[in-house]
PDB file of N, CA, C, O and CB in Angstrom:
ATOM      1  N   MET A   1      -6.545 -10.003  17.103  1.00  0.00           N
ATOM      2  CA  MET A   1      -6.134 -10.253  18.406  1.00  0.00           C
ATOM      3  C   MET A   1      -5.103  -8.713  18.136  1.00  0.00           C
ATOM      4  O   MET A   1      -4.352  -8.628  17.164  1.00  0.00           O
ATOM      5  CB  MET A   1      -5.328 -12.074  18.772  1.00  0.00           C
ATOM      6  N   ILE A   2      -5.295  -7.250  19.493  1.00  0.00           N
ATOM      7  CA  ILE A   2      -5.037  -6.316  20.047  1.00  0.00           C
ATOM      8  C   ILE A   2      -3.272  -6.514  20.221  1.00  0.00           C
ATOM      9  O   ILE A   2      -2.936  -7.416  20.988  1.00  0.00           O
ATOM     10  CB  ILE A   2      -6.003  -6.221  21.257  1.00  0.00           C
ATOM     11  N   TYR A   3      -2.673  -6.083  19.857  1.00  0.00           N
ATOM     12  CA  TYR A   3      -0.996  -4.970  20.115  1.00  0.00           C
ATOM     13  C   TYR A   3      -1.467  -3.442  20.301  1.00  0.00           C
ATOM     14  O   TYR A   3      -2.260  -2.525  20.085  1.00  0.00           O
ATOM     15  CB  TYR A   3       0.322  -4.911  18.363  1.00  0.00           C
ATOM     16  N   SER A   4      -0.079  -4.055  20.995  1.00  0.00           N
ATOM     17  CA  SER A   4       0.584  -2.276  21.949  1.00  0.00           C
ATOM     18  C   SER A   4       1.598  -1.875  20.494  1.00  0.00           C
ATOM     19  O   SER A   4       2.500  -2.585  20.049  1.00  0.00           O
ATOM     20  CB  SER A   4       2.143  -2.608  24.173  1.00  0.00           C
ATOM     21  N   VAL A   5       1.145  -0.560  19.952  1.00  0.00           N
ATOM     22  CA  VAL A   5       2.229  -0.437  18.736  1.00  0.00           C
ATOM     23  C   VAL A   5       3.256   0.982  19.188  1.00  0.00           C
ATOM     24  O   VAL A   5       2.804   2.124  19.106  1.00  0.00           O
ATOM     25  CB  VAL A   5       1.252  -0.122  16.978  1.00  0.00           C
ATOM     26  N   GLN A   6       4.919   0.642  19.747  1.00  0.00           N
ATOM     27  CA  GLN A   6       5.518   2.808  19.679  1.00  0.00           C
ATOM     28  C   GLN A   6       6.413   2.669  18.282  1.00  0.00           C
ATOM     29  O   GLN A   6       7.275   1.897  17.863  1.00  0.00           O
ATOM     30  CB  GLN A   6       7.143   3.660  21.573  1.00  0.00           C
ATOM     31  N   VAL A   7       5.995   3.383  17.991  1.00  0.00           N
ATOM     32  CA  VAL A   7       6.206   4.259  16.508  1.00  0.00           C
ATOM     33  C   VAL A   7       7.539   5.322  16.308  1.00  0.00           C
ATOM     34  O   VAL A   7       7.555   6.549  16.412  1.00  0.00           O
ATOM     35  CB  VAL A   7       4.787   5.310  16.323  1.00  0.00           C
ATOM     36  N   GLU A   8       8.557   4.449  16.007  1.00  0.00           N
ATOM     37  CA  GLU A   8      10.059   4.676  15.906  1.00  0.00           C
ATOM     38  C   GLU A   8       9.553   6.291  14.315  1.00  0.00           C
ATOM     39  O   GLU A   8       8.711   6.570  13.461  1.00  0.00           O
ATOM     40  CB  GLU A   8      11.301   2.510  15.230  1.00  0.00           C
ATOM     41  N   PHE A   9      10.584   6.685  14.812  1.00  0.00           N
ATOM     42  CA  PHE A   9      10.723   7.453  12.670  1.00  0.00           C
ATOM     43  C   PHE A   9      12.338   8.156  12.211  1.00  0.00           C
ATOM     44  O   PHE A   9      13.369   8.724  12.571  1.00  0.00           O
ATOM     45  CB  PHE A   9       9.258   9.489  12.367  1.00  0.00           C
ATOM     46  N   ASN A  10      11.875   7.813  11.580  1.00  0.00           N
ATOM     47  CA  ASN A  10      13.767   7.441  10.148  1.00  0.00           C
ATOM     48  C   ASN A  10      14.283   6.452  10.157  1.00  0.00           C
ATOM     49  O   ASN A  10      15.120   6.227   9.283  1.00  0.00           O
ATOM     50  CB  ASN A  10      15.391   8.205  10.308  1.00  0.00           C
ATOM     51  N   LYS A  11      13.950   5.353  11.271  1.00  0.00           N
ATOM     52  CA  LYS A  11      13.940   4.183  11.101  1.00  0.00           C
ATOM     53  C   LYS A  11      13.812   3.279  10.945  1.00  0.00           C
ATOM     54  O   LYS A  11      12.703   2.974  11.383  1.00  0.00           O
ATOM     55  CB  LYS A  11      13.987   3.995  11.172  1.00  0.00           C
ATOM     56  N   GLU A  12      14.827   1.584  10.072  1.00  0.00           N
ATOM     57  CA  GLU A  12      13.450   0.493   9.589  1.00  0.00           C
ATOM     58  C   GLU A  12      13.876  -0.526  10.405  1.00  0.00           C
ATOM     59  O   GLU A  12      14.974  -1.072  10.292  1.00  0.00           O
ATOM     60  CB  GLU A  12      13.244  -0.111   7.785  1.00  0.00           C
ATOM     61  N   PHE A  13      13.094  -0.780  11.173  1.00  0.00           N
ATOM     62  CA  PHE A  13      12.975  -2.249  12.134  1.00  0.00           C
ATOM     63  C   PHE A  13      11.447  -3.121  12.270  1.00  0.00           C
ATOM     64  O   PHE A  13      10.292  -2.790  12.003  1.00  0.00           O
ATOM     65  CB  PHE A  13      13.362  -1.766  13.853  1.00  0.00           C
ATOM     66  N   LEU A  14      11.929  -4.124  12.704  1.00  0.00           N
ATOM     67  CA  LEU A  14      10.075  -4.417  13.403  1.00  0.00           C
ATOM     68  C   LEU A  14      10.128  -5.504  14.375  1.00  0.00           C
ATOM     69  O   LEU A  14      10.062  -6.714  14.157  1.00  0.00           O
ATOM     70  CB  LEU A  14       8.717  -5.068  12.092  1.00  0.00           C
ATOM     71  N   GLU A  15      10.251  -4.910  15.436  1.00  0.00           N
ATOM     72  CA  GLU A  15      10.195  -6.422  16.524  1.00  0.00           C
ATOM     73  C   GLU A  15       8.606  -6.867  17.289  1.00  0.00           C
ATOM     74  O   GLU A  15       7.704  -6.031  17.228  1.00  0.00           O
ATOM     75  CB  GLU A  15      11.415  -6.058  18.114  1.00  0.00           C
ATOM     76  N   ILE A  16       8.439  -7.748  17.748  1.00  0.00           N
ATOM     77  CA  ILE A  16       6.857  -8.192  18.188  1.00  0.00           C
ATOM     78  C   ILE A  16       7.745  -8.518  19.718  1.00  0.00           C
ATOM     79  O   ILE A  16       8.975  -8.504  19.685  1.00  0.00           O
ATOM     80  CB  ILE A  16       5.791  -9.906  17.081  1.00  0.00           C
ATOM     81  N   GLU A  17       7.107  -8.765  20.842  1.00  0.00           N
ATOM     82  CA  GLU A  17       7.182  -9.267  21.316  1.00  0.00           C
ATOM     83  C   GLU A  17       6.327  -9.638  22.415  1.00  0.00           C
ATOM     84  O   GLU A  17       6.581  -8.994  23.433  1.00  0.00           O
ATOM     85  CB  GLU A  17       7.906  -9.067  21.257  1.00  0.00           C
ATOM     86  N   ASP A  18       5.247 -10.608  22.546  1.00  0.00           N
ATOM     87  CA  ASP A  18       4.051 -11.577  23.490  1.00  0.00           C
ATOM     88  C   ASP A  18       3.101  -9.576  22.655  1.00  0.00           C
ATOM     89  O   ASP A  18       3.825  -8.848  21.975  1.00  0.00           O
ATOM     90  CB  ASP A  18       4.514 -12.105  26.408  1.00  0.00           C
ATOM     91  N   ASN A  19       2.342  -9.365  22.798  1.00  0.00           N
ATOM     92  CA  ASN A  19       1.245  -8.134  22.324  1.00  0.00           C
ATOM     93  C   ASN A  19       1.992  -6.248  22.155  1.00  0.00           C
ATOM     94  O   ASN A  19       1.496  -5.139  22.349  1.00  0.00           O
ATOM     95  CB  ASN A  19      -0.182  -8.140  23.889  1.00  0.00           C
ATOM     96  N   ILE A  20       3.361  -6.724  21.708  1.00  0.00           N
ATOM     97  CA  ILE A  20       3.701  -5.179  22.133  1.00  0.00           C
ATOM     98  C   ILE A  20       5.057  -4.841  20.835  1.00  0.00           C
ATOM     99  O   ILE A  20       6.263  -4.818  21.079  1.00  0.00           O
ATOM    100  CB  ILE A  20       4.413  -5.078  24.230  1.00  0.00           C
ATOM    101  N   ILE A  21       4.437  -4.623  19.547  1.00  0.00           N
ATOM    102  CA  ILE A  21       4.549  -4.008  18.250  1.00  0.00           C
ATOM    103  C   ILE A  21       5.989  -2.753  18.593  1.00  0.00           C
ATOM    104  O   ILE A  21       5.480  -1.772  19.135  1.00  0.00           O
ATOM    105  CB  ILE A  21       2.763  -3.226  17.762  1.00  0.00           C
ATOM    106  N   ARG A  22       7.403  -2.576  18.440  1.00  0.00           N
ATOM    107  CA  ARG A  22       8.302  -1.352  17.829  1.00  0.00           C
ATOM    108  C   ARG A  22       8.199  -1.400  16.802  1.00  0.00           C
ATOM    109  O   ARG A  22       8.587  -2.506  16.426  1.00  0.00           O
ATOM    110  CB  ARG A  22       9.618  -1.206  17.989  1.00  0.00           C
ATOM    111  N   ILE A  23       7.829  -0.728  15.903  1.00  0.00           N
ATOM    112  CA  ILE A  23       8.902  -0.707  14.801  1.00  0.00           C
ATOM    113  C   ILE A  23       9.303   0.560  14.307  1.00  0.00           C
ATOM    114  O   ILE A  23       9.290   1.473  15.132  1.00  0.00           O
ATOM    115  CB  ILE A  23       8.485  -1.431  13.654  1.00  0.00           C
ATOM    116  N   GLY A  24       9.779   0.915  12.752  1.00  0.00           N
ATOM    117  CA  GLY A  24      10.834   1.593  12.731  1.00  0.00           C
ATOM    118  C   GLY A  24      10.176   2.323  11.382  1.00  0.00           C
ATOM    119  O   GLY A  24      10.196   1.794  10.271  1.00  0.00           O
ATOM    120  N   LEU A  25       9.579   3.651  11.669  1.00  0.00           N
ATOM    121  CA  LEU A  25       8.721   3.708   9.922  1.00  0.00           C
ATOM    122  C   LEU A  25       9.826   5.199   8.773  1.00  0.00           C
ATOM    123  O   LEU A  25      10.001   6.397   8.991  1.00  0.00           O
ATOM    124  CB  LEU A  25       6.156   4.633  10.333  1.00  0.00           C
ATOM    125  N   LEU A  26      10.152   4.573   7.991  1.00  0.00           N
ATOM    126  CA  LEU A  26      10.876   5.880   7.085  1.00  0.00           C
ATOM    127  C   LEU A  26       9.637   7.447   6.289  1.00  0.00           C
ATOM    128  O   LEU A  26       9.994   8.466   5.698  1.00  0.00           O
ATOM    129  CB  LEU A  26      11.737   4.784   5.395  1.00  0.00           C
ATOM    130  N   SER A  27       8.212   6.962   6.649  1.00  0.00           N
ATOM    131  CA  SER A  27       7.549   8.298   6.017  1.00  0.00           C
ATOM    132  C   SER A  27       8.130   9.021   7.079  1.00  0.00           C
ATOM    133  O   SER A  27       9.200   8.744   7.622  1.00  0.00           O
ATOM    134  CB  SER A  27       5.766   8.470   5.816  1.00  0.00           C
ATOM    135  N   LYS A  28       6.864  10.603   7.537  1.00  0.00           N
ATOM    136  CA  LYS A  28       7.232  11.220   7.775  1.00  0.00           C
ATOM    137  C   LYS A  28       5.377  11.366   7.964  1.00  0.00           C
ATOM    138  O   LYS A  28       4.836  11.467   6.863  1.00  0.00           O
ATOM    139  CB  LYS A  28       8.397  11.789   7.110  1.00  0.00           C
ATOM    140  N   PRO A  29       4.242  11.391   9.341  1.00  0.00           N
ATOM    141  CA  PRO A  29       3.872  11.691  10.270  1.00  0.00           C
ATOM    142  C   PRO A  29       2.768  12.497   9.696  1.00  0.00           C
ATOM    143  O   PRO A  29       1.869  12.870  10.450  1.00  0.00           O
ATOM    144  CB  PRO A  29       4.795  12.147  11.089  1.00  0.00           C
ATOM    145  N   ILE A  30       2.731  12.980   7.714  1.00  0.00           N
ATOM    146  CA  ILE A  30       1.713  14.115   7.573  1.00  0.00           C
ATOM    147  C   ILE A  30       0.694  13.255   6.073  1.00  0.00           C
ATOM    148  O   ILE A  30       0.915  12.625   5.039  1.00  0.00           O
ATOM    149  CB  ILE A  30       2.748  16.031   7.119  1.00  0.00           C
ATOM    150  N   LYS A  31      -0.530  13.822   6.932  1.00  0.00           N
ATOM    151  CA  LYS A  31      -1.455  13.173   6.021  1.00  0.00           C
ATOM    152  C   LYS A  31      -1.481  11.365   6.077  1.00  0.00           C
ATOM    153  O   LYS A  31      -1.869  10.512   5.279  1.00  0.00           O
ATOM    154  CB  LYS A  31      -0.986  13.737   4.507  1.00  0.00           C
ATOM    155  N   SER A  32      -1.147  11.337   6.811  1.00  0.00           N
ATOM    156  CA  SER A  32      -1.492   9.827   7.351  1.00  0.00           C
ATOM    157  C   SER A  32      -0.517   9.008   7.014  1.00  0.00           C
ATOM    158  O   SER A  32      -0.496   8.045   7.779  1.00  0.00           O
ATOM    159  CB  SER A  32      -2.768   9.174   6.817  1.00  0.00           C
ATOM    160  N   GLU A  33       0.178   8.975   6.324  1.00  0.00           N
ATOM    161  CA  GLU A  33       1.081   8.495   5.040  1.00  0.00           C
ATOM    162  C   GLU A  33       1.829   7.972   5.835  1.00  0.00           C
ATOM    163  O   GLU A  33       1.905   6.904   5.228  1.00  0.00           O
ATOM    164  CB  GLU A  33       1.804   9.483   3.945  1.00  0.00           C
ATOM    165  N   ALA A  34       2.734   7.756   7.081  1.00  0.00           N
ATOM    166  CA  ALA A  34       3.002   7.228   8.238  1.00  0.00           C
ATOM    167  C   ALA A  34       2.598   6.339   8.154  1.00  0.00           C
ATOM    168  O   ALA A  34       3.140   5.274   7.857  1.00  0.00           O
ATOM    169  CB  ALA A  34       2.747   7.668   9.202  1.00  0.00           C
ATOM    170  N   ASN A  35       0.242   6.835   8.697  1.00  0.00           N
ATOM    171  CA  ASN A  35      -0.060   4.988   9.635  1.00  0.00           C
ATOM    172  C   ASN A  35      -0.083   4.418   8.337  1.00  0.00           C
ATOM    173  O   ASN A  35      -0.004   3.226   8.634  1.00  0.00           O
ATOM    174  CB  ASN A  35      -1.930   4.488  10.794  1.00  0.00           C
ATOM    175  N   LYS A  36      -0.153   4.471   6.726  1.00  0.00           N
ATOM    176  CA  LYS A  36      -0.224   3.638   5.748  1.00  0.00           C
ATOM    177  C   LYS A  36       1.059   3.025   5.278  1.00  0.00           C
ATOM    178  O   LYS A  36       1.234   2.421   4.220  1.00  0.00           O
ATOM    179  CB  LYS A  36      -0.837   4.246   4.797  1.00  0.00           C
ATOM    180  N   GLU A  37       1.839   3.245   6.122  1.00  0.00           N
ATOM    181  CA  GLU A  37       3.631   2.299   6.092  1.00  0.00           C
ATOM    182  C   GLU A  37       3.501   1.347   6.909  1.00  0.00           C
ATOM    183  O   GLU A  37       3.844   0.176   6.742  1.00  0.00           O
ATOM    184  CB  GLU A  37       5.186   3.127   6.699  1.00  0.00           C
ATOM    185  N   LEU A  38       2.831   1.984   8.125  1.00  0.00           N
ATOM    186  CA  LEU A  38       2.534   1.449   9.395  1.00  0.00           C
ATOM    187  C   LEU A  38       2.075   0.325   9.467  1.00  0.00           C
ATOM    188  O   LEU A  38       2.619  -0.546  10.146  1.00  0.00           O
ATOM    189  CB  LEU A  38       1.805   2.081  10.026  1.00  0.00           C
ATOM    190  N   ILE A  39       0.685   0.074   8.593  1.00  0.00           N
ATOM    191  CA  ILE A  39      -0.419  -1.127   7.967  1.00  0.00           C
ATOM    192  C   ILE A  39       0.081  -1.347   7.479  1.00  0.00           C
ATOM    193  O   ILE A  39       0.934  -1.895   8.178  1.00  0.00           O
ATOM    194  CB  ILE A  39      -1.579  -1.193   7.384  1.00  0.00           C
ATOM    195  N   LYS A  40       0.442  -1.413   6.310  1.00  0.00           N
ATOM    196  CA  LYS A  40       1.505  -1.477   5.056  1.00  0.00           C
ATOM    197  C   LYS A  40       2.451  -3.303   5.721  1.00  0.00           C
ATOM    198  O   LYS A  40       2.278  -4.498   5.479  1.00  0.00           O
ATOM    199  CB  LYS A  40       2.956   0.578   5.081  1.00  0.00           C
ATOM    200  N   LYS A  41       3.268  -2.608   6.473  1.00  0.00           N
ATOM    201  CA  LYS A  41       5.051  -3.247   7.098  1.00  0.00           C
ATOM    202  C   LYS A  41       3.957  -4.861   7.953  1.00  0.00           C
ATOM    203  O   LYS A  41       4.313  -6.034   7.838  1.00  0.00           O
ATOM    204  CB  LYS A  41       6.386  -1.451   9.075  1.00  0.00           C
ATOM    205  N   ILE A  42       2.640  -4.376   8.748  1.00  0.00           N
ATOM    206  CA  ILE A  42       2.387  -5.172  10.206  1.00  0.00           C
ATOM    207  C   ILE A  42       1.580  -6.471   8.954  1.00  0.00           C
ATOM    208  O   ILE A  42       1.298  -7.665   9.051  1.00  0.00           O
ATOM    209  CB  ILE A  42       0.994  -4.051  11.894  1.00  0.00           C
ATOM    210  N   ALA A  43       1.459  -5.507   7.931  1.00  0.00           N
ATOM    211  CA  ALA A  43       0.095  -6.657   7.618  1.00  0.00           C
ATOM    212  C   ALA A  43       1.428  -7.793   6.530  1.00  0.00           C
ATOM    213  O   ALA A  43       1.398  -9.023   6.512  1.00  0.00           O
ATOM    214  CB  ALA A  43      -1.922  -5.589   6.232  1.00  0.00           C
ATOM    215  N   LYS A  44       1.862  -7.420   6.201  1.00  0.00           N
ATOM    216  CA  LYS A  44       3.486  -8.615   5.687  1.00  0.00           C
ATOM    217  C   LYS A  44       3.913  -8.795   6.180  1.00  0.00           C
ATOM    218  O   LYS A  44       4.588  -9.578   5.512  1.00  0.00           O
ATOM    219  CB  LYS A  44       4.574  -8.603   5.002  1.00  0.00           C
ATOM    220  N   HIS A  45       4.562  -8.834   7.607  1.00  0.00           N
ATOM    221  CA  HIS A  45       4.364  -9.575   8.753  1.00  0.00           C
ATOM    222  C   HIS A  45       3.708 -10.256   8.946  1.00  0.00           C
ATOM    223  O   HIS A  45       4.074 -11.395   8.658  1.00  0.00           O
ATOM    224  CB  HIS A  45       4.234  -9.212   9.505  1.00  0.00           C
ATOM    225  N   PHE A  46       2.562 -10.136   9.437  1.00  0.00           N
ATOM    226  CA  PHE A  46       1.996 -11.897   8.821  1.00  0.00           C
ATOM    227  C   PHE A  46       0.949 -11.978   7.842  1.00  0.00           C
ATOM    228  O   PHE A  46      -0.273 -12.122   7.882  1.00  0.00           O
ATOM    229  CB  PHE A  46       1.265 -12.907  10.050  1.00  0.00           C
ATOM    230  N   GLY A  47       2.055 -11.803   6.711  1.00  0.00           N
ATOM    231  CA  GLY A  47       0.192 -12.031   6.550  1.00  0.00           C
ATOM    232  C   GLY A  47      -0.863 -12.455   5.698  1.00  0.00           C
ATOM    233  O   GLY A  47      -1.223 -13.479   5.118  1.00  0.00           O
ATOM    234  N   LYS A  48      -1.437 -10.561   5.933  1.00  0.00           N
ATOM    235  CA  LYS A  48      -2.074 -10.491   6.323  1.00  0.00           C
ATOM    236  C   LYS A  48      -2.945  -9.319   4.653  1.00  0.00           C
ATOM    237  O   LYS A  48      -2.245  -8.560   3.983  1.00  0.00           O
ATOM    238  CB  LYS A  48      -1.631 -10.267   7.848  1.00  0.00           C
ATOM    239  N   PRO A  49      -3.927  -9.449   4.487  1.00  0.00           N
ATOM    240  CA  PRO A  49      -3.990  -8.015   3.677  1.00  0.00           C
ATOM    241  C   PRO A  49      -4.292  -6.504   4.807  1.00  0.00           C
ATOM    242  O   PRO A  49      -4.318  -6.451   6.037  1.00  0.00           O
ATOM    243  CB  PRO A  49      -5.522  -8.202   2.408  1.00  0.00           C
ATOM    244  N   THR A  50      -4.422  -5.771   4.106  1.00  0.00           N
ATOM    245  CA  THR A  50      -3.911  -4.938   4.363  1.00  0.00           C
ATOM    246  C   THR A  50      -5.370  -4.161   5.583  1.00  0.00           C
ATOM    247  O   THR A  50      -5.378  -3.674   6.713  1.00  0.00           O
ATOM    248  CB  THR A  50      -3.308  -4.303   2.912  1.00  0.00           C
ATOM    249  N   SER A  51      -6.297  -4.413   4.623  1.00  0.00           N
ATOM    250  CA  SER A  51      -7.033  -4.437   5.371  1.00  0.00           C
ATOM    251  C   SER A  51      -7.766  -5.408   6.684  1.00  0.00           C
ATOM    252  O   SER A  51      -8.839  -6.008   6.629  1.00  0.00           O
ATOM    253  CB  SER A  51      -7.460  -4.168   4.680  1.00  0.00           C
ATOM    254  N   SER A  52      -7.426  -5.381   7.092  1.00  0.00           N
ATOM    255  CA  SER A  52      -7.255  -6.996   7.766  1.00  0.00           C
ATOM    256  C   SER A  52      -6.964  -6.620   9.388  1.00  0.00           C
ATOM    257  O   SER A  52      -7.257  -7.308  10.366  1.00  0.00           O
ATOM    258  CB  SER A  52      -5.642  -8.069   6.960  1.00  0.00           C
ATOM    259  N   ILE A  53      -5.855  -4.450   9.332  1.00  0.00           N
ATOM    260  CA  ILE A  53      -4.921  -4.168  10.228  1.00  0.00           C
ATOM    261  C   ILE A  53      -5.930  -3.149   9.757  1.00  0.00           C
ATOM    262  O   ILE A  53      -6.334  -2.653   8.705  1.00  0.00           O
ATOM    263  CB  ILE A  53      -3.235  -4.287  10.270  1.00  0.00           C
ATOM    264  N   VAL A  54      -6.226  -3.056  11.623  1.00  0.00           N
ATOM    265  CA  VAL A  54      -7.236  -1.199  11.991  1.00  0.00           C
ATOM    266  C   VAL A  54      -6.511  -1.410  12.945  1.00  0.00           C
ATOM    267  O   VAL A  54      -6.021  -2.382  13.520  1.00  0.00           O
ATOM    268  CB  VAL A  54      -9.279  -0.747  12.343  1.00  0.00           C
ATOM    269  N   ILE A  55      -6.529   0.660  13.101  1.00  0.00           N
ATOM    270  CA  ILE A  55      -5.992   1.379  14.349  1.00  0.00           C
ATOM    271  C   ILE A  55      -7.302   1.401  15.245  1.00  0.00           C
ATOM    272  O   ILE A  55      -8.450   1.608  14.851  1.00  0.00           O
ATOM    273  CB  ILE A  55      -5.339   3.009  14.017  1.00  0.00           C
ATOM    274  N   LYS A  56      -7.023   1.232  16.087  1.00  0.00           N
ATOM    275  CA  LYS A  56      -7.767   1.338  17.283  1.00  0.00           C
ATOM    276  C   LYS A  56      -7.637   2.816  17.555  1.00  0.00           C
ATOM    277  O   LYS A  56      -8.022   3.740  16.839  1.00  0.00           O
ATOM    278  CB  LYS A  56      -7.247   0.392  18.463  1.00  0.00           C
ATOM    279  N   SER A  57      -7.137   2.860  18.509  1.00  0.00           N
ATOM    280  CA  SER A  57      -6.602   4.267  18.516  1.00  0.00           C
ATOM    281  C   SER A  57      -4.699   4.500  18.754  1.00  0.00           C
ATOM    282  O   SER A  57      -3.646   3.913  19.000  1.00  0.00           O
ATOM    283  CB  SER A  57      -7.521   5.006  19.878  1.00  0.00           C
ATOM    284  N   GLY A  58      -5.396   5.980  18.418  1.00  0.00           N
ATOM    285  CA  GLY A  58      -3.115   6.558  18.456  1.00  0.00           C
ATOM    286  C   GLY A  58      -3.185   6.761  17.841  1.00  0.00           C
ATOM    287  O   GLY A  58      -2.268   6.148  17.295  1.00  0.00           O
ATOM    288  N   HIS A  59      -4.125   7.878  16.352  1.00  0.00           N
ATOM    289  CA  HIS A  59      -4.086   7.741  14.910  1.00  0.00           C
ATOM    290  C   HIS A  59      -2.990   8.662  14.908  1.00  0.00           C
ATOM    291  O   HIS A  59      -1.972   8.222  14.374  1.00  0.00           O
ATOM    292  CB  HIS A  59      -5.430   8.087  13.985  1.00  0.00           C
ATOM    293  N   LYS A  60      -2.912  10.235  15.528  1.00  0.00           N
ATOM    294  CA  LYS A  60      -1.988  10.356  15.962  1.00  0.00           C
ATOM    295  C   LYS A  60      -0.638  11.002  16.715  1.00  0.00           C
ATOM    296  O   LYS A  60       0.081  11.985  16.538  1.00  0.00           O
ATOM    297  CB  LYS A  60      -2.083  10.140  15.551  1.00  0.00           C
ATOM    298  N   ASN A  61      -0.700   9.993  17.566  1.00  0.00           N
ATOM    299  CA  ASN A  61       0.258   9.911  18.308  1.00  0.00           C
ATOM    300  C   ASN A  61       1.472   8.489  17.456  1.00  0.00           C
ATOM    301  O   ASN A  61       1.628   7.971  16.350  1.00  0.00           O
ATOM    302  CB  ASN A  61      -0.510   9.634  19.926  1.00  0.00           C
ATOM    303  N   THR A  62       2.105   8.400  18.950  1.00  0.00           N
ATOM    304  CA  THR A  62       3.315   7.113  18.201  1.00  0.00           C
ATOM    305  C   THR A  62       3.569   5.764  18.872  1.00  0.00           C
ATOM    306  O   THR A  62       4.386   4.851  18.753  1.00  0.00           O
ATOM    307  CB  THR A  62       4.956   7.695  18.174  1.00  0.00           C
ATOM    308  N   LYS A  63       2.180   6.130  19.863  1.00  0.00           N
ATOM    309  CA  LYS A  63       1.522   4.467  20.508  1.00  0.00           C
ATOM    310  C   LYS A  63       0.824   4.620  20.007  1.00  0.00           C
ATOM    311  O   LYS A  63       0.336   5.635  19.510  1.00  0.00           O
ATOM    312  CB  LYS A  63       1.098   3.893  21.879  1.00  0.00           C
ATOM    313  N   LYS A  64       0.412   2.862  20.007  1.00  0.00           N
ATOM    314  CA  LYS A  64      -1.242   3.261  19.359  1.00  0.00           C
ATOM    315  C   LYS A  64      -1.732   1.784  19.784  1.00  0.00           C
ATOM    316  O   LYS A  64      -0.921   1.005  20.286  1.00  0.00           O
ATOM    317  CB  LYS A  64      -1.457   3.691  17.223  1.00  0.00           C
ATOM    318  N   PHE A  65      -3.375   1.333  19.528  1.00  0.00           N
ATOM    319  CA  PHE A  65      -2.572   0.132  19.687  1.00  0.00           C
ATOM    320  C   PHE A  65      -4.214   0.020  18.245  1.00  0.00           C
ATOM    321  O   PHE A  65      -5.136   0.824  18.104  1.00  0.00           O
ATOM    322  CB  PHE A  65      -2.249  -1.012  21.758  1.00  0.00           C
ATOM    323  N   ILE A  66      -3.864  -1.615  17.271  1.00  0.00           N
ATOM    324  CA  ILE A  66      -4.209  -2.067  16.634  1.00  0.00           C
ATOM    325  C   ILE A  66      -4.745  -2.992  16.581  1.00  0.00           C
ATOM    326  O   ILE A  66      -4.084  -3.604  17.420  1.00  0.00           O
ATOM    327  CB  ILE A  66      -3.785  -2.012  16.256  1.00  0.00           C
ATOM    328  N   GLN A  67      -5.455  -3.664  16.268  1.00  0.00           N
ATOM    329  CA  GLN A  67      -6.038  -4.820  15.843  1.00  0.00           C
ATOM    330  C   GLN A  67      -5.912  -5.673  14.323  1.00  0.00           C
ATOM    331  O   GLN A  67      -5.996  -5.276  13.161  1.00  0.00           O
ATOM    332  CB  GLN A  67      -7.252  -4.468  16.050  1.00  0.00           C
ATOM    333  N   VAL A  68      -5.675  -6.989  14.907  1.00  0.00           N
ATOM    334  CA  VAL A  68      -5.091  -7.490  13.023  1.00  0.00           C
ATOM    335  C   VAL A  68      -6.327  -9.070  12.888  1.00  0.00           C
ATOM    336  O   VAL A  68      -6.136 -10.259  13.142  1.00  0.00           O
ATOM    337  CB  VAL A  68      -2.397  -8.322  12.923  1.00  0.00           C
ATOM    338  N   SER A  69      -7.402  -8.406  12.439  1.00  0.00           N
ATOM    339  CA  SER A  69      -7.913 -10.136  12.321  1.00  0.00           C
ATOM    340  C   SER A  69      -7.436 -11.712  11.479  1.00  0.00           C
ATOM    341  O   SER A  69      -8.084 -12.739  11.678  1.00  0.00           O
ATOM    342  CB  SER A  69      -9.202  -9.983  11.760  1.00  0.00           C
TER     343      SER A  69
END
């Protein structure tokens, strides 16, 4: 399933509506730390291993598309 993700920094939340995920991250967007936190949180929410979450586009943007396998 492909989801559109909107990231907000310095916040802690996760909201899902249809195929849109809004998520708050505490990690800074340096050396992909925020992307790693994003993958961990989404994997935990869906009960999947982190290897099943892939960022398809938006690696350096607050708007991303991810695939959950």
